[in-house]
C-alpha positions as semicolon CSV with decimal commas, in nm:
position;residue;x (nm);y (nm);z (nm)
1;M;0,000;0,000;0,000
2;G;0,169;0,321;-0,118
3;R;0,126;0,675;-0,006
4;I;-0,144;0,890;-0,158
5;N;-0,053;1,230;-0,291
6;R;-0,207;1,558;-0,185
7;T;-0,442;1,575;-0,482
8;Q;-0,584;1,232;-0,406
9;K;-0,620;1,322;-0,039
10;Y;-0,809;1,645;-0,118
11;A;-1,027;1,460;-0,368
12;A;-1,109;1,195;-0,107
13;M;-1,191;1,463;0,151
14;W;-1,415;1,648;-0,095
15;L;-1,600;1,337;-0,206
16;H;-1,646;1,231;0,157
17;S;-1,789;1,575;0,241
18;Q;-2,035;1,531;-0,047
19;G;-2,164;1,211;0,112
20;W;-1,996;0,949;-0,106
21;D;-1,941;0,600;0,036
22;L;-1,580;0,501;0,115
23;T;-1,578;0,211;-0,131
24;K;-1,716;0,433;-0,406
25;I;-1,441;0,690;-0,338
26;A;-1,178;0,414;-0,341
27;N;-1,302;0,286;-0,677
28;E;-1,317;0,635;-0,825
29;L;-0,963;0,729;-0,717
30;E;-0,823;0,378;-0,767
31;L;-0,705;0,352;-0,406
32;T;-0,767;0,102;-0,128
33;D;-1,034;0,144;0,139
34;A;-0,763;0,169;0,407
35;Q;-0,595;0,462;0,229
36;I;-0,928;0,647;0,204
37;K;-1,006;0,580;0,571
38;N;-0,664;0,712;0,677
39;A;-0,700;1,025;0,462
40;I;-1,044;1,103;0,600
41;K;-0,948;1,012;0,959
42;S;-0,648;1,245;0,955
43;T;-0,863;1,539;0,842
44;T;-1,138;1,486;1,098
45;N;-0,883;1,509;1,381
46;D;-0,752;1,842;1,250
47;N;-1,098;1,996;1,236
48;G;-1,164;1,923;1,603
49;I;-0,891;2,158;1,724
50;K;-1,030;2,438;1,935
51;T;-0,874;2,770;1,843
52;K;-0,903;3,106;2,006
53;S;-1,141;3,217;1,732
54;S;-1,399;2,962;1,846
55;V;-1,391;3,088;2,205
56;V;-1,601;3,393;2,290
57;S;-1,402;3,653;2,477
58;K;-1,556;3,857;2,758
59;D;-1,320;4,147;2,690
60;P;-1,456;4,339;2,389
61;R;-1,121;4,447;2,242
62;S;-1,050;4,308;1,897
63;S;-0,696;4,208;1,998
64;N;-0,849;3,948;2,232
65;L;-1,050;3,802;1,944
66;M;-0,743;3,735;1,728
67;I;-0,541;3,414;1,710
68;T;-0,202;3,500;1,854
69;E;-0,005;3,175;1,836
70;S;0,054;2,897;1,588
71;N;-0,080;2,542;1,621
72;S;0,254;2,420;1,749
73;G;0,277;2,711;1,992
74;S;0,634;2,787;1,893
75;H;0,564;3,087;1,669
76;K;0,395;3,412;1,761
77;V;0,154;3,527;1,492
78;S;-0,149;3,752;1,469
79;V;-0,439;3,627;1,262
80;M;-0,754;3,835;1,221
81;T;-1,065;3,629;1,293
82;K;-1,414;3,694;1,163
83;A;-1,532;3,820;1,502
84;A;-1,242;4,067;1,531
85;S;-1,302;4,193;1,177
86;E;-1,672;4,245;1,242
87;Q;-1,597;4,431;1,562
88;N;-1,343;4,658;1,391
89;D;-1,593;4,731;1,113
90;A;-1,860;4,825;1,368
91;I;-1,619;5,052;1,556
92;S;-1,504;5,227;1,239
93;K;-1,865;5,276;1,129
94;S;-1,955;5,435;1,462
95;H;-1,657;5,671;1,429
96;R;-1,761;5,768;1,077
97;D;-2,118;5,837;1,188
98;K;-2,009;6,084;1,459
99;P;-1,986;6,446;1,351
100;S;-1,623;6,546;1,379
101;P;-1,507;6,872;1,536
102;D;-1,329;7,127;1,320
103;N;-1,028;6,901;1,257
104;P;-0,882;6,723;1,561
105;N;-0,575;6,613;1,368
106;I;-0,436;6,965;1,335
107;F;-0,257;7,085;1,648
108;K;-0,311;7,453;1,725
109;P;-0,095;7,553;2,022
110;Y;-0,266;7,890;2,093
111;G;-0,623;7,843;1,992
């Protein structure tokens, strides 16, 4: 039993998500049932990982809604999640709706 390549693995995952039977997938891709089971089993384990984006934060800052570390935990990253993006959009919309004073970005030292 040889290794399956990435294209075959993605094809097996897609066909499985469409509701195809394992033996039908194996016949279509000309692979064994065991190879298809291993490809599908390895993907179902990866989808069960709980990330920071799936946890609701009580602190409303968008920085708390971002993913700030990699899966291995060895690299520091910053990934914008859907919740953080929606919150930033709502904040920017509320700032745009407010009438602005004369121009707060220009510093006038004496008036």
